Structure formats: C-alpha cells, structure tokens
C-alpha positions as CSV (number, residue, x, y, z in Angstrom):
1,C,-16.0,-10.8,20.1
2,L,-15.2,-11.3,16.5
3,M,-13.4,-8.5,14.7
4,P,-15.2,-7.3,11.5
5,Q,-13.3,-8.4,8.4
6,F,-12.4,-6.2,5.4
7,S,-10.9,-7.1,2.0
8,V,-8.4,-5.3,-0.2
9,T,-11.3,-3.7,-2.0
10,S,-13.4,-2.7,1.1
11,E,-14.6,0.8,1.8
12,I,-16.1,1.8,5.2
13,N,-19.0,4.2,5.2
14,V,-18.1,6.7,8.0
15,E,-21.8,6.8,9.1
16,T,-21.4,3.2,10.3
17,I,-18.5,4.2,12.6
18,R,-19.6,4.5,16.3
19,P,-18.4,7.8,17.7
20,D,-16.2,7.9,20.8
21,S,-15.0,4.3,20.5
22,D,-12.5,2.3,18.5
23,N,-14.0,0.3,15.7
24,F,-11.8,-2.7,14.9
25,F,-11.2,-4.2,11.5
26,K,-9.1,-7.2,10.3
27,L,-8.0,-7.8,6.8
28,S,-9.3,-11.0,5.2
29,T,-7.5,-12.2,2.1
30,H,-7.6,-15.2,-0.3
31,A,-4.8,-16.6,-2.3
32,D,-6.1,-14.8,-5.4
33,D,-5.9,-11.4,-3.5
34,L,-2.2,-12.1,-2.6
35,L,-1.4,-13.1,-6.2
36,A,-3.1,-9.9,-7.6
37,L,-1.3,-7.7,-5.1
38,A,2.1,-9.3,-5.9
39,E,1.4,-8.7,-9.6
40,R,0.3,-5.1,-9.0
41,F,3.6,-4.3,-7.3
42,G,5.8,-6.4,-9.5
43,W,6.8,-8.7,-6.7
44,V,7.5,-12.5,-6.9
45,A,5.1,-13.3,-4.1
46,I,3.3,-12.3,-0.9
47,N,3.5,-15.2,1.5
48,N,1.8,-13.7,4.5
49,L,-0.2,-10.5,5.1
50,A,-1.9,-9.5,8.3
51,I,-3.5,-6.1,8.9
52,E,-5.5,-5.0,11.9
53,L,-6.8,-1.4,12.0
54,T,-9.0,0.7,14.2
55,V,-11.1,3.5,12.9
56,R,-12.2,6.2,15.4
57,K,-14.3,9.4,14.9
58,V,-12.1,12.0,16.6
59,A,-14.0,15.2,15.6
60,R,-16.8,16.4,13.5
61,H,-16.0,15.4,9.9
62,C,-12.7,13.7,11.0
63,W,-11.7,10.0,11.5
64,D,-8.4,8.4,12.4
65,V,-7.2,5.1,11.1
66,R,-4.5,3.4,13.1
67,G,-3.1,-0.1,13.2
68,Q,-0.5,-2.7,12.4
69,I,0.5,-4.1,9.0
70,S,2.8,-7.1,8.6
71,A,3.8,-9.1,5.6
72,D,6.4,-11.5,4.2
73,I,7.1,-10.7,0.6
74,I,9.5,-11.8,-2.1
75,Q,10.8,-9.4,-4.7
76,S,13.4,-9.8,-7.4
77,C,16.9,-8.3,-6.9
78,I,17.2,-5.3,-9.2
79,V,20.7,-6.4,-10.3
80,T,20.6,-10.2,-10.5
81,G,16.9,-11.0,-10.6
82,A,17.4,-13.4,-7.7
83,P,14.6,-13.6,-5.1
84,V,14.9,-11.3,-2.1
85,A,12.8,-12.1,0.9
86,E,11.6,-9.3,3.2
87,S,9.6,-9.1,6.4
88,I,7.6,-5.9,6.7
89,D,6.1,-4.8,10.0
90,F,5.0,-1.3,10.7
91,Q,2.4,1.0,12.3
92,I,-0.1,3.0,10.2
93,D,-1.6,6.2,11.2
94,E,-3.8,8.1,8.8
95,R,-6.5,10.9,9.2
96,Y,-9.5,11.2,6.9
97,V,-11.7,14.3,6.7
98,R,-15.0,15.2,5.0
99,A,-14.6,18.2,2.8
100,V,-16.7,21.0,4.3
101,D,-18.1,23.4,1.7
102,Q,-20.2,25.7,3.9
103,M,-18.4,29.1,3.9
104,D,-19.5,30.1,7.4
105,E,-17.7,27.1,9.1
106,V,-14.2,27.5,10.3
107,E,-11.9,25.4,8.2
108,V,-9.2,23.5,10.1
109,R,-6.0,22.9,8.3
110,L,-5.2,19.2,8.5
111,D,-1.9,18.7,6.6
112,G,-1.6,15.2,5.3
113,A,-5.2,14.3,5.9
114,E,-6.9,12.2,3.2
115,P,-10.4,13.1,1.8
116,L,-13.3,10.7,2.2
117,K,-14.3,9.0,-1.1
118,N,-18.1,9.4,-1.4
119,G,-18.5,9.4,2.3
120,A,-16.3,6.4,2.9
121,I,-12.8,5.5,3.9
122,D,-11.2,3.4,1.2
123,I,-9.7,1.1,3.9
124,G,-8.6,-1.6,1.5
125,E,-6.6,0.8,-0.8
126,L,-5.1,2.5,2.3
127,A,-3.8,-0.8,3.5
128,V,-2.5,-1.9,0.1
129,Q,-0.8,1.4,-0.7
130,S,0.8,1.5,2.7
131,L,2.2,-2.0,2.2
132,G,3.6,-1.0,-1.2
133,L,5.3,2.0,0.2
134,A,6.8,0.1,3.1
135,A,8.6,-2.5,0.9
136,T,12.2,-1.9,-0.1
137,A,12.1,0.1,-3.3
138,W,15.3,-1.3,-4.8
139,P,15.8,-4.8,-3.4
140,R,19.3,-6.4,-3.8
141,V,20.7,-9.7,-2.9
142,E,23.6,-9.4,-0.5
143,N,26.5,-10.0,-3.0
144,A,24.9,-8.2,-6.0
145,P,27.5,-6.2,-8.0
146,D,27.2,-2.4,-7.8
147,S,26.6,-2.2,-11.5
148,Y,26.5,-4.3,-14.7
149,S,27.5,-3.6,-18.2
150,V,25.1,-3.2,-21.1
151,G,26.0,-6.6,-22.4
152,D,24.7,-8.2,-19.2
153,Q,21.3,-6.5,-19.4
154,R,18.3,-8.8,-19.2
155,S,16.2,-8.4,-22.3
156,D,12.9,-8.9,-20.4
157,H,13.2,-5.8,-18.1
158,P,10.2,-3.4,-18.2
159,F,12.0,-0.8,-20.4
160,A,13.7,-3.3,-22.8
161,G,11.6,-2.2,-25.8
162,L,12.3,1.5,-25.1
163,S,16.0,0.8,-24.7
164,A,16.1,-1.0,-28.0
165,L,14.3,1.9,-29.8
166,K,16.7,4.4,-28.2
167,R,19.8,2.4,-29.4
168,Q,18.2,2.2,-32.9
169,N,17.7,6.0,-33.0
170,Q,21.2,6.7,-31.9
171,K,22.7,4.9,-35.0
C-alpha cells in the first residue's frame, strides 16, 4: 500500500486519524522546499531529506507522532565560512494533546506535550523544527582556528551592521 504523503506545510486533522492503529505518513519535497528550508536555517544546502512518521491516537484527546528523520545538509563553518557537510539521522517522538476546558474532567499532566493547532497536528512544522534542532549548532571545519582577530572578521556576517555601529559609538 502507498504511504500517504505530507509536505513541509502539511497539517493533519486528528479526526482523520484511525484509532488503535498506526497511521503512516511520508514527507514529499520538491527542490523549492529544500531551498526554502536551507534559507530558513541559514544553511548552504539540503541535499537529501527523508522523513517517515506514524501518528497514533493513544488516548482520548492524545496522539503520539513517532518516526525517523534523515538528511544530508551543508552548513558554513562559523570560523572560516568553508562548507561543512553533515548527515543527520534520528528518531522523533512527540505527543500532542487537545486542550480540555471542561472543569469536571480530570486533567492529566503531560509534560512536554504539544497542543493541537485548530484540531490539527502541524506535522510539517514538527518535522522541519526537529531537523533544525538536530543539526550541529556551530559547525566548524576540522582545522578551523579556535578564534580569529577583529581584523579577520568577515564584513558580511549577520551582525556586521550592528558591530560597525557599536565601534562607532565607542569612539
């Protein structure tokens, strides 16, 4: 059987999730999606991205999302700017709950659970944010120096304008 596809912008209405069974979903991306994601995270490129998730209703008002995310990404070294390739491969395990506002129901504390968004699991954003968090935060090429002096600073880094203003104000 074919696995239902989802995109980086997909949401899954929890009413469509069959209870007591795993509901399988596979990410479908286009080159534009990968370019947009790389730009969003400030990466050079995403060369490969594969995500397969299962959604299961585990209790009343409660759904678990589990699966595998793998990607090949290229970031820039924080010191030299040289490309740094990284393969990411990890398991995801997230719980979603519907907020219950009836006062007479027992509230179960679910630490770390995510709320539904208008009765839906934002599966695309869950996948994208998980990928972003899994990537190395401060990528470095193997022989990058531990530090560099102010004279070596690239003038196109994100805080270049702020840095120039700060130097001006110190004079």
